[in-house]
C-alpha positions as CSV (number, residue, x, y, z in Angstrom):
1,M,-0.1,0.1,0.0
2,S,1.6,3.3,-1.2
3,A,-1.0,6.0,-0.6
4,K,0.0,9.4,0.8
5,V,-1.8,9.4,4.4
6,E,-1.9,12.9,6.3
7,V,-3.7,12.7,9.8
8,Y,-3.8,16.1,11.3
9,T,-3.9,15.1,15.3
10,K,-4.5,16.0,18.7
11,M,-2.5,14.5,21.8
12,F,-4.2,12.2,24.0
13,C,-7.4,12.3,21.6
14,P,-9.1,8.9,21.4
15,F,-10.4,9.2,17.9
16,C,-6.8,10.2,16.6
17,I,-5.6,6.7,18.8
18,R,-8.6,4.5,17.0
19,A,-7.6,6.0,13.5
20,V,-3.7,5.9,13.7
21,A,-3.9,2.4,15.4
22,L,-6.2,1.2,12.2
23,F,-3.6,2.5,9.8
24,D,-0.7,0.8,11.9
25,K,-2.6,-2.4,11.6
26,K,-2.8,-2.1,8.0
27,G,1.1,-1.5,7.9
28,V,0.3,2.3,6.2
29,K,2.7,5.1,7.2
30,I,0.9,8.3,8.0
31,I,1.9,11.6,8.2
32,D,0.9,13.1,11.7
33,I,0.6,16.4,11.7
34,P,0.2,18.0,15.5
35,A,-2.5,20.6,15.1
36,A,-4.2,21.2,18.1
37,N,-1.7,23.8,19.7
38,D,-0.3,25.3,16.1
39,K,-2.9,27.8,14.7
40,V,-1.2,27.7,11.6
41,K,-1.5,23.9,11.1
42,R,-5.1,24.2,12.6
43,A,-6.1,26.7,10.1
44,E,-4.4,24.7,7.3
45,M,-6.5,21.7,8.4
46,N,-10.0,23.9,8.8
47,Q,-9.3,25.1,5.0
48,R,-8.6,21.5,3.7
49,S,-11.4,19.7,5.4
50,N,-13.8,22.8,4.7
51,G,-14.5,23.7,7.8
52,R,-14.2,20.7,10.1
53,N,-12.4,21.1,13.2
54,T,-12.7,18.4,15.3
55,F,-9.7,15.9,15.3
56,P,-8.6,14.0,13.7
57,Q,-9.2,15.0,10.2
58,I,-7.8,12.2,7.6
59,F,-6.6,13.0,4.1
60,I,-5.9,9.9,1.9
61,N,-3.8,10.9,-1.7
62,G,-5.1,14.3,-0.9
63,E,-8.9,13.3,-0.5
64,H,-10.5,14.2,2.4
65,I,-11.7,11.2,3.9
66,G,-13.2,12.7,7.3
67,G,-12.7,11.7,11.1
68,S,-12.1,8.6,12.8
69,D,-15.8,7.3,12.3
70,D,-15.7,7.9,8.8
71,L,-12.4,6.2,8.5
72,A,-14.1,3.2,10.6
73,A,-17.1,3.4,7.9
74,L,-14.9,3.0,5.0
75,E,-13.0,0.2,6.7
76,R,-16.6,-1.6,7.1
77,A,-17.8,-1.0,3.9
78,G,-14.5,-2.6,2.4
79,K,-13.6,0.7,0.8
80,L,-10.4,1.5,2.7
81,D,-7.7,-1.0,1.1
82,A,-8.7,0.2,-2.4
83,M,-8.1,3.7,-1.4
84,L,-4.7,3.1,0.4
85,A,-3.5,1.1,-3.0
86,A,-4.2,3.7,-5.0
């Protein structure tokens, strides 16, 4: 799997931990972008995610996936692996 995966995270966020754990389980290296206390990174996250400001915000190959629940829904639907392989 060779997709570029970017995850905007917040320390101690259980949803962030869950999302990162799923990528770890799949052997996917992510680009972790700590954004909670970084005004510039948080503004970048908000702009890229069309105003969503909850953590995590996940992007696969530049496409906004959403948060942890959205990621889990893709996994349950069997669509995540195909996105990660692209």
